[in-house]
KOLFIDO-43266 format. One record per atom (N, C-alpha, C): x, y, z; residue in one letter. Coordinates in steps of 0.02 Angstrom, whole numbers, plus 50000, padded with zeros to 5 digits. Each point is the difference from the previous one (the first is absolute). Layout:
BEGIN
XYZA...
//
This chain:
BEGIN
484574775350632M500415002849955M500454994349958M500075002449940A500394995049956A500705000550017A500264993650000T500804999450010T500324998749939T500685000549987H500324998149947H499834992649973H499844995350043A499894993749971A499254999449968A499575003550033T499284999749979T499765004549948T500345005649991A499835005849964A500004998549931A499525001949955V500154999849924V499755007349970V500145000249940G499835005649963G500485004650008G499915007549990W500455004549993W500375002050064W499794998950054R500394999750068R500504996150000R499984993549978A500484994750005A500485000749950A499895003949943R500425000449951R500485005450019R499695005750031W500395006350023W500464996350053W499854996750047A500424997350052A500644995949979A499794996049936T500604996649971T500455004949973T499675005149966R500445004949960R500505003350048R499585001850061E500395004750054E500594996350038E499834993250005N500574996350033N500534999049953N499924999149936E500594999249950E500335006350006E499645006049996R500395006749994R500495000550066R499624998750063R500374999650057R500584995850005R499874993849970R500694995150009R500505002249946R499815003049949T500565002649946T500385005350030T499635005650031A500315004250031A500564998650059A499664995650038Y500444998150063Y500684996149968Y499854995949957E500644996549977E500425005049974E499845003849954A500535006149974A500355003950060A499585002150049A500285003650059A500494996150042A499894993350004V500524994350038V500555000349964V499945000149923E500634999049967E500475005349998E499675006250004A500405006450001A500315000350067A499684998450051W500175000050066W500614995850013W499934993249978R500614996149994R500665002049974R499925003349933R500485001549964R500325006250037R499765004350044R500245005250029R500354997450055R499744994950042D500214997350059D500784996649979D499984996349935I500654997549993I500535004749973I499785005949971E500425005549979E500275002950067E499605001350055L500265003950056L500564995750041L499744993149999R500504995350040R500694999149961R499995000149935E500625000649965E500435005850010E499655005550002F500325006850021F500345000150071F499714996450035C500195000450068C500674993850013C499944995349960A500584994849991A500605003249963A499925003649946R500465003149963R500365006850037R499545002950032A500315005950048A500384997650048A499994994550024E500384996550054E500684997049976E500014998849939E500684996649965E500575006150004E500594998550010P500535004849983P500145001749935P500145006149986E500045003249929E500564995849965E499854999549935Q500414995649957Q500205004949941Q500604999349987R500265004449951R499784997149926R499755004649967A499734999249934A500555000449954A499894997049939E500535000149942E499905007649968E500735003250002T499965006549977T500074999749930T499515003849960P500055000249928P500645002249969P500194996649948V500665002149965V499945005649968V500405005650013G500075006749972G499515004250029G499795000150059L499565003850047L500325007350004L499635005249967P500395006149992P499915004350065P500094996050060V500055004650061V500604996550049V500385003150029A500434998150042A499744997550067A500174993950018L499684997950066L500625000350060L499925000450049D500505000150055D500214991650005D500574999250019H500364992649999H499764996550041H499555001950063D499584995250041D499245001249993D499755003449949E499315000949988E499674993749975E499524998050036V499524994449971V499505001349954V499974996549950V499395001349940V499544994850032V499335002250011A499414996150028A499644998149937A499835003849957T499564997849937T500155005049939T499984997049945V500035004749940V499334999449964V499665005649978Q499394998849969Q499935003849929Q499964997349945A500035004149942A499305002049981A499985004649962G499215002349971G499775004850054G500385003450051A499795003450044A499935007849977A499485002850023E499825008049981E500125005050060E500295005149981L500065005550057L499335004549996L499625000050049L499405005150011L500125004550040L499595006149989E499995005150037E499295002450013E499885003450059V499345002150015V500015007449974V499445000649964T499875006549973T499665004950040T499524996450028A499565004050051A500255003850056A499925005150026R500135001750060R499724996750057R499414997850002H499674996950056H500014991549980H500224996650056T500154993249981T499374995950034T499435003149988A499354996650026A499854993149965A500004994550020G499764993349966G500724996449986G500455004250010L500794994649992L500174996950068L500374994349989P500274996850066P500425004350051P499944998750058A500425003550051A500594995950015A500595003350022P500524995650010P499984997050070P500034993750009E499934995350068E500514994349974E500284997650069L500364994350007L499604993749980L499744999249943A499574993849992A499974997749927A500024994649973V500004996549949V499464994249992V499535000649942V499594995549992V500004998749918V499714993649986P499964999249932P499595004549961P500135000749927V499535004749970V499264996649989V499535003050019G499304998449995G499794997849932G499464995450000D499754998549941D499375003149988D499735002549939P500454999549952P500485006549984P500544998349971V500435006250001V499815005549933V499855005750022R499725004849955R500485001949941R499865002349937S500425000849957S500445006350008S500634998949983P500465006749999P499695005149982P500245006450038G499685006149985G499355002750021G499724994650042R499305001150022R499925006250048R500565001150028T500045005550053T500205007149967T499575003950008K500015005649965K500575004450016K500314999750057S500445005550026S500624997750002S500144993549958I500634997149993I500115001049925I500745000949983A500255000749936A500604996149993A500134996849942V500624996249997V500365004249967V500665001950027V500485004049970V500604996549971V500164993750016D500564996249975D499834992650007D500464996349971A499984992150009A500704997549987A500034993550037G500624997649991G500134993350046G500574999750034L500084993650046L500135003450071L499584996250039A499945002250079A500464994850034A500475001750049V500384996550028V499955002050083V499914994150045V499885000850063V500634997150029V500315003950046T500554997750028T499855001550089T500544997450039D499785000350057D500185007350034D500135005249953R500115006650020R499695004749956R499674998549943R499675004949964R499604997149943R499625003549973L499514997549942L500285005549943L500214996049944I500215003049948I499564997649934I499905006649961L499624999049939L500445002849940L500214995349958I500465001649946I499485000449939I499895006549986G499495001849950G500305002749929G499625002049954R500225002249933R500265006750008R499785004450052H500245005750012H500505001450054H500244994750027G500515000550051G499844995350055G500315001050053V499984994450058V499815004650065V499414997250024R499825002650053R499984994750053R500165002450069E500134995550057E499755004750053E499714994950062W499735001550059W500344996250055W500485003350034P500394997150057P499444999250057P500094993250023Y499255000650062Y500145003750055Y500545002550023P500045004550060P499605008049975P499935001549936Q499715006149981Q499134998349986Q499864995150018L499294998749981L499564999750079L499415002349996T499665001150062T499574993350002T499954996449942G499604994549993G499794997849926G499784993549985V499834997549947V499194999650005V499655000949943A499334999649998A499714996049938A499804993150023H499814995649936H499275000250001H499835001049930H499245001049987H499794992549998H499354999850042P499744993450011P499724996149932P499875004449947E499674996349943E500475001349936E500325004949996E500385001949937E500764997750019E500404998049955P500704996650014P500475006549999P499905004450039F500595005650014F500045001450065F500535002850011T500195001850070T500345007150000T499775004350055L500195007550004L500564999950050L500535004049983L500585001750038L500005005950029L499765001050059H499985007550042H500735001150025H500215006249983E500675002050017E499915006850048E500585000350036H499995005650042H499975006849963H499775005050035G499985005649956G499565000649947G499975008149982P499545000549949P500114997549925P499464999349961G500194997649937G499394994249977G499884999349938R499594995249977R500054992750015R499534996350024I499984992950015I500174996049943I500574995549993R500044995749937R499854991950035R500024995849947G499984993350010G500174996149948G499894993150013V500234995249945V499404995049997V499834998249925R499464995849987R500384994249962R499874993950020V500194994049961V499384996449969V500244995249959P499474994449977P499604997850051P499384999149993P499514997450047P500224992850027P500304996549958A500144992750025A500635000050046A500345005049996A500625000550042A499905005550067A499435002050003A499845005950054A500134997850057A499724993650029S499944997850068S500804999150020S500354996449961A500624998250025A500455005850000A499905004649952F500485005849994F499795004450060F499485001550019R499795004250055R500214996450066R500014993150007L500234996950056L500795000850017L500384999249951R500645000749998R500275007550019R499565004749966L500205007250012L499895001550073L499394997350026T499755001950075T500514996750046T500134994449987V500584996650044V500625003350008V500255001849937A500705003250001A499985006950025A499375003349999Y499925007250025Y499984999050086Y499554995150025A500034998950061A500704998050036A500304996249962D500664997650022D500455007150007D500005004549961A500535004749996A499655005350044A499465000750033V499775003750059V499824997350059V500324993650004G499934996650071G499254997850016G499694998149940E499164998850027E499864993949973E500444994449986R499804993249983R499574996550039R500015000450071D499544996550040D499345003250004D499955007449988A499405002550003A499614997949944A500324999649938L499794997349934L499764993550006L500234995450027L499864993150024L499344998950030L500005005150057D499375000250038D499365001449966D500145006149960R499525001249946R499654995549962R500524996649971L499834994449954L499544994750044L500154997650057D499744995050045D499335002450021D499865006750016E499375004150010E499634999249929E500235000449946A499564999649934A499774993449987A500404995250029V499744992449983V499454998850047V499995002550071V499494998450050V499415004749975V500055005749978A499425003049979A499694997249941A500394997749952H499684997049940H499614993250026H500294996250046W499724994350021W499305001050028W499875005150028R499435002250033R499435002249944R500195001149940T499475001249960T499814994649948T500204993350029Q499754993949959Q499255000749991Q499724999049928P499455000049987P499514995350040P499355001750023A499554996550031A499674996349946A499714993950029A499654996049943A499245003449994A499785000649950P499275003449988P499484994650035P499505004050023T499304996850016T499654998049956T499774993949987P499524997449949P499455004249992P499745001749930A499465003750000A499354995049998A499385002550025T499534995549998T499405002849960T499534995849980P499555003149955P499545004550028P499864999650069A499675006050038A500295006749991A500605000249982E500385006450000E499975003149924E499684997049959A499925002849926A499645005750003A500205006249962P499705005350001P499415000349942P499515002850009A499505001249953A500225000849930A500495004149988V500275001449939V500314994149966V500154993950026A500264995049978A499554996249963A499265001649998R499674996449947R500055003349935R500375004949998L500115002449921L500654998349971L500214995550039A500814997849980A499964996449939A499594996949981R499924995949936R499975005649936R500434998449957P500115004449941P499405001549965P499524994849992A499465001149958A499465005150036A500004999050065L499585005050041L500265006849991L500615000850010V500325006249996V500015003749933V499994996449946A499955003049940A499165001149992A499534996250020A499375002149996A499895005750042A500235002050062V500025006450044V500165004549956V500535000049971A500415004949963A499475001949941A499864995549964V499495002149943V499395004150018V499624997450058L499465003850027L500115006150031L500585002350028V500275005850020V500105005349942V500264996049939A500125004749946A499355001849962A499484995949998L499365000649983L499715004550037L500004999750063A499635005150037A500275007149987A500695000249997G500175007049976G499805003549930G499974994549961V499785002849926V499245001550005V499534995850034V499355001450000V499815005950036V500485003050052G499925005850029G500075006049958G500274998649938T500155006249960T499614999149935T499654994549984V499634999349941V499535004949976V499955002649949R499495005249985R499624997449928R499345001150003W499634997849947W500085004349937W500194996849943S500065003949940S499215001849965S499975004149967T499305000949969T499704995049967T500494995249971G499784994549954G499844993550047G500145000350055D499824993950045D499775001250060D499755006350015R499785001450055R499274996850006R499874996050052P499364996150006P499295005050001P499534997649963V499415004450007V499584998050055V499475004750021V499564998250049V499654992249997V500034996950053G499654992649995G500564994749987G500575002049987M500584995749985M500454999350059M500224994150019N500484998650049N500805003449974N500475000150054I500625003849976I500244993949952I499944993450012D500294995349951D499634999549931D499485003949984G499824999649940G499404996749987G499754995250056R499404996149997R499425003750032R499394999449966P499405002750022P499844999750083P499915005650024G499904999150070G499254999050023G499904999750057A499284999950025A499665006649991A499314999349999A499595006649990A500075004050068A499985006349990S500145005050055S499355000650025S499965000450069T499535003150039T499875005550019T500465005149967D499965007550015D499495002749953D499435002850033P499485002949953P500315005349954P500555003250021D500325005749968D500424998149939D500154993750004E500524997049945E499774997049935E500045000449942P499644998149948P500164992449998P499584996449974S500064992749983S500554998849942S500164994049983P500394998449948P499675001949935P499254998649995S499815001649926S499855007549997S500105004550043T499845006949988T500585004450022T500674995350008A500605003750018A500235004249938A500315005650012V500275005249947V500534994849965V500034998549934E500624997149966E500545004949993E500584996450004G500645003549979G500305000650066G500685002450006P500295001350053P499905003650046P500074999150070L499785004450040L500565001950052L500165005650013S500465002350047S500034997650065S500544996850030S500044997750068S499825004150056S500185006949983T499875004650043T499265004050008T499674998549941E499355003650001E499494995950017E499455003350036P499424995050017P499644997349932P499624994750020S499644996649952S499375004449973S499864999749938A499365003249976A499464997950033A499565005050010A499264997950037A499644996049932A499524995950025P499654995549949P499485004749962P499884998549944R499515004749953R499334997250014R499615005650000P499244999050010P499804993849954P499414997650029D499664995149956D499775002849939D500214996249944A499855002049934A499884994749962A499684993950032T499794993849970T499485001749939T499595005150009T499515001549944T500185006949966T499924999249940A500115007249975A499405002049941A499825006749997P499485000349948P500094998549935P499484997749962D500104998049934D500045005449957D500565002549971T500065006549968T500034997449919T500094993349986G500064998349930G500724999649979G500455001950052T500624999449967T500444994650059T500564998549976A500394995650048A500195003950064A500044997250056P500205003350060P500645002249999P500235005350016G500665001950007G500254998850062G500715001550011P500334998050060P499675003050059P499914996750064S499715003350056S500425004550026S499705004750040V500475005250038V499834999650076V500454999050037G499894999350070G500525005950026G500014999850063P500325005050044P500695000449982P500294993249982G500774999549991G500185002149932G499415001649946T500245001649937T499685006649977T500275003149953S499715006649976S499934999049917S499315004549975P499964997949929P500485003349956P500144996149943G500535002749963G500424994249980G500385001149953P500424994649978P500524998550044P500164993750004G500564996150039G500514997449951G500604996650021P500404997649974P499854995249934P499474996650021N499674994349955N499315001949976N499865006149996G499385002549978G499565000450055G500004997750063G499575000050050G500065006750038G499834998650073A499995006250038A500685001650038A500235005049997A500625001150028A500024999450072A500514996950038P500074997650058P500135006850050P499734999950058T499965006250044T500374996750067T500135005450041S500254997650068S499414999450049S500064997450065P499394998950030P499785006850028P500305005549994S499685006950015S499555002249947S499984996849944G499635002149935G500325004349961G500695001549998Q500435004249964Q500244995049946Q500235003149941P500314995049946P500734997550035P500164993649972S500624997950037S500565002249954S500674997650021A500565002949971A500014997849922A499724993249985S500104997749935S499475005049953S499595002450017S499425004549960S500235007050002S500455001750036T500095007750005T500825001249968T500264995149977G500775001049975G500494999850064G499744996250055G500614998050031G499945005350075G499545004650004R499875003950050R499325000250028R499914996150046P499204999550034P499915006850033P499335001349993S499875006250049S499684998250054S500155004950048P499944997550068P499164999750017P499844995450044S499354999450015S499895003550076S499284999650002T499745004350064T499614993950040T499894993849974G499504995650043G500534994750026G500605001250011S500454994250037S499724999350078S500174993050018P499854999750068P500345003750047P499784999450057S500295005250054S500624995650029S500695003150017P500474995950013P499974997950075P500394995750015T499964996450066T500655002150045T499895002650041P500665002250042P500534994350031P500554999949963V500464994550014V500685002850010V500424996850023D500825001949992D500234999249916D500125004649983L500244998949922L500745002749997L500375001750057C500675001649992C500115005849965C499605006250012G500085006749972G499515000149937G499764995749974A499515000249936A499335003050029A499755005149955P499335002350013P499454993750008P499545003350042E499434994250000E499754999549937E499834993449981N499594998849927N499684993350012N499484998649948P499524993450011P500424995049965P500605000249977Y500334994249969Y500614996950041Y499975003350056G500654997050042G500645000349976G500095005849947Y500715001049985Y500335002950054Y500654997150007N500405001950064N500755000349972N500385002250051Y500855000149998Y500274994850049Y499434995350024C500334996350049C500314993149969C499624996849949G500214993249975G499464997249968G500164994849956G499484996749960G500314998549930G499475001349960S500194999649923S499935006749970S500454999249949Y499995007349958Y499445001149963Y499785006149998I499435003049965I500145001249925I499874995149958Y500225000149932Y499215003749967Y499454998750026E499455003849967E499555003750056E500295005750013P499615003850034P499245001749993P499675001150049A499255001749986A499905006149952A499535000649979A499895005849941A499945007450040A499784999250073D499985006850036D500454999650053D500564997649983V500594999750043V500215007350017V499955005049953C500255005850017C499485005050032C499444996950014D499565003850049D500174997950069D500434995650011W500244998050067W500695002550017W500414998649943F500785002650001F500125005249956F500535004350021D500235004749959D500434997449943D499785000349926C500494997349954C500355004349968C500434998049959V500465004149956V499585001349940V500265005549964D499635000849935D499984994549948D500574996150000T500144994449957T499744993150028T499614999850049F499944993550035F499714993649951F499465003449964W499754993749965W500474999349928W500535002849999D500494998149940D500484993950014D500004998250070G500334994550011G499724993149990G500494995749993R499734992449985R500304994950045R500175002450055G500254995450054G499594999050066G500245002350053Y499645000150064Y500085005950039Y499455001550051L500015006450027L500485000550056L500375006149997V500525001950049V499805006550030V500335002150052Q499985007650040Q500655002449982Q499965006049976C500645004450000C500165003350059C500555003550002E500265002650054E499595006850029E499615002549953D499645005950021D499334998150023D499904993350008G499294998350015G499514998049948G500105001649938L499534998849949L500114992549980L499534997349961I500054992949971I500194999549928I500264995049981S500114999549922S499944992849979S500104998349934M500044992849987M500724999449968M500384994250007T500604999049969T499764999049924T500635000349953G499894999649938G499955006549953G500035004350045V499895007449962V500695001149980V500105002349937P500585003449968P500315003650047P500734999650007G500305004350043G499984998350081G499624995250022G499884999050063G499385001050038G499694996250040P499285002650023P500015005850051P500545001950023C500085005250049C500485006249987C500294998849930A500505004849975A500045007350027A499355002750007D499925007850009D499795000150083D499974994150028H499605001650068H500564996650048H500615000949997G500444998050044G500244992049998G499854996849961G500044992849992G499594995650032G500054993449995T499564995350016T500134998550079T499524999950040R500064999050081R499874993350014R499384996949977R499914993650026R499344998049959R499864992949987P499524997149954P499225000450051P499534999649963G499334998850027G499814993550001G499514997150043Y499914993750011Y499164999450012Y499734994049984V499364998350013V499994993150028V
//
């Protein structure tokens, strides 16, 4: 078995790329873990410090008690209101505080939260005050059942006793962690739960320490999956082109101008001579376009000698032709059954009686027919056989169409390209036919 030191080729290249990917992911995870660990430890240290009086803004439009301590003042705060009856997906109130998670989602991401006012938020040792454009709103801590910090968005919900809508405060993301820490510490002091809050912070530090990312296991060339062989852009592009060509080839239809004649390969080059005694050789093959759905014409009888009548010999007549003028002054083409084709009868072939017997196969609801026409799948039938109406029930305007064969809702078949729709008088089009 090849090792990382001895392997070469695509397996070694895959191992190199995979190890680089694992290393990059591990370093990013470690960096995020360290940043979170530092934030939690700073929270613990700041929560243990005694509260310090913040500088009260000049002209604060709210009266404070003479001994009320201001913990923090935050500008650019918004007053939120929960608009939904159900609070599923919103944070629950608990005596815990953690930094805002990364990345912070954009404001207004939570659909059940609406902004109703904005202004200045003041956290004191007794209450939270929001001085907004539409007035002053305050929450004394004894009237709260708890505070709920969203783990990713920079807002805090304030749950009050009694009925009513839940409101909250959102601050700028850069100030969210410090604001929610001061608010939670002030609330815990007011309700006598400071020690419990410190215990919860210590538990958060320990729990986070246990989530330290583990170093990844190095990848070896032996682990390379088979699909890694297509990792090179040139190979992927080549495979994509082949798949696209395969899809196109599956739906290619020969036109009357470029359909190959008997004895010619699909690519247009002369093919090998046929060994089938019933198939004409290239020298005696019927000239002109042949339908891909019709059997080949039978070989003409031996006519290498002709009686000398004193006149130039005219065009030979075989089973596949009938006397009379054709498009170029020759014999008019006929169908394999001996009846005139669509081009010689004005676009409406006459049904024949000498068609081969059908082969019983699953045609997905189509009647038994010698041409394999079905409703299962395949290629569209753009040039149906001249006696198709002997096997299927056709609409009266069947031969007026210039598209492909379809089945109507009442079971009859028609051709697309008919003015007004192929099945306009038969309940609409149900499904196409295939060969």
